[in-house]
N, C-alpha and C positions, 0 to 999 in steps of 0.2 A: 504494500500500500504506500502510495506516495504522500508523505506528510506535507511536502513543500509546494504542491501545486497551488496556484492562485485561486481565490474565491471559494475557500472551503465552506464558508457559511452559505453561500448561494448554492453550491453543489449539494450540501446537506439538505437544504430546504427543498430543492428540486427533487431529490431522491425521496424525501419524506412525503411530499405531495403525490408523487407517482405511486408510492406504496400505499398511502392512505386511500387513494382512488382505486387501486387494484384489489387490495385486501381488506380495507377498512382500517380505521384508526386503532381500534382495540386489538386487532390481530397483527399489528405492525410493531416490531421490537426495535429499539434504538440500535442494536447490533446490526439489524438488517438495513437500516437507513445508512449507517456508517459504511457498511460493506458495499452497498449500491453506489455510494458516492466515492468509493475508493479511499476511504479514510478510516480512522479508528474511532471506537466509542469515546475514548478520551477526548479526541478532537471535537466530537459532537458536543460533549458536555462543556467544552471551552466556549462554545457558541450559543448553546441553549441550555436552560436549567432542566428542562424535560421535554418530552416529545410534543406536548401541547404548545410550547413556546414557538414552535415553527408556525403555528396558526395565529398566535396572539402576541407575537413579539413587537408588533407595531402599535400596540394599544397606548403606550405612553406618548408616542409621537402624535397620535391622533388626538389625545386629550390635550397635549401641549398646544397644538395648532388650534383646536376648538376654543380653548380658554383664551389664547392670544387673540383670536378673532373677536371675541366678546370684548376683551380689554382694549383692543385697538379701534373699536367702533367710535364714531364721533361722540364727543362728550354728552351732547344733548339727546342722543338717540334713545328712543323708548326701548324697553327690554326686548321686544320681539324684533326690532330693527337691529339690535346688537346681535341677537341670535342669527338673523339673516346674514350678517357679516361673517359670523363664525361658520355657518353652513357653506357659504361661498369659499371661505378660506380652506376648508378641509377637502374640497373637491380636487385640489391639485395633488393631493396624496394618492389619488386613485387614477390619475391620468395614465392611460396605456395599460391598465391593470384589470380590465373587465374580465378577461378570461380567467385570470388567477382568482379574482373575487368570486366568480361563479363556482370554480372548483372548490375554493375554501368553504363557501357557503354550503355546498352539497355535502362536504365532509362533516361540517358542524351539525347540520340538521339530522344527520344519520346517527349521531351519538349523544345520548342524554348528558353525559359528563361535559361534553363540549358545548351543548346548548346552555347548560347552567353557567359555564364559564363566560359565554357570550353575554348572557343576561347580567352577570357581575360586571363585565366590562362596560356595558351600557349604563348600569347604575352608577359606576364610578365616574363615567363621563358626565352624567347628569349632575352628580354632586360637585364635580369640578366646575362645571358651567354655572351652577347656582352660586358657588363661591365667587366666581368672577363677576357675576351680576351684583352680588352683595357688595363687592369691592367698588363697584360703580355707584353705590348708594341705593340700589333697588332693595326695598325691605322684603321680608318674608311675610306672607306666603307667595308674593308676586315673583320673587327670584326663583323659588323652587318650581312654581307652576310654569314659568317661562322656560326654565331649563328642561323640565320634563317634556314640555310641548316641543321644544327644539330637538330633543333626542328622538321623539316620536316622528317628527318630520324627517330627520336624518334616516331613521330606520325604514320608513315607508318609501322614501325616494331611493334609497340604496337597493331595497328589494325590487323595486320597479326597474332600476338600472340593470340588475343582473338577470332579469327575467329573459327567458328564451325569446329571441326575435326582437328584443328592445334595441333600438339603435340611437335613441336620443341620448345626449350627453348628461352626465350627472349634474352639472351646474343647472341645466334647464329643469331637470326633474326635481332638484331641491327647490328651485323657485316655484314651480308648479305646485308642489306639495305644500309649501308654506302658504301659497295663495289659497289653496283648498282648505287648509286649516283655518285661515282667517275668515273665509266664507262660511264655514261651519259654525264658528264661534260668533260671528256677527248675527246669525239667525237665531241664536240662543235666547 
């Protein structure tokens, strides 16, 4: 096994995604991932804490960009406008990654443990977003409600974006989903 070939992390992630797709997440061992990538288990653990991290390794970056989008919104922006800024900001993380996102989603929905982890990730994203809104002076419960609504918009738009046959871009779907939420709440 060649330890010194470049892009070990990328090769490990690709091998893991292939194996998860072929065999399922639960039936894939770290040793198999490392072997397919032409690396050692030790190298795998230098890059990932466990085999779930192949799927969730970008969660911190997503949260950082989302929170920064809220923080960087114009000072007088209402909470949902700050959320709109954050939704727009995170779309750049997904550019050119629709096929990967579809594959990742299929793996996650097939495994209860991974679905739970995805929900935890979204809850953490909502908490971070609410904190960013509070830092802008938005009181609770408005900060929590706006954050949860923003995460719901993100989730709905993302699922629309990865749907079979969907060709519209994620930024457009984020805007459309936010518009739909505003229409639903205006009629309340």
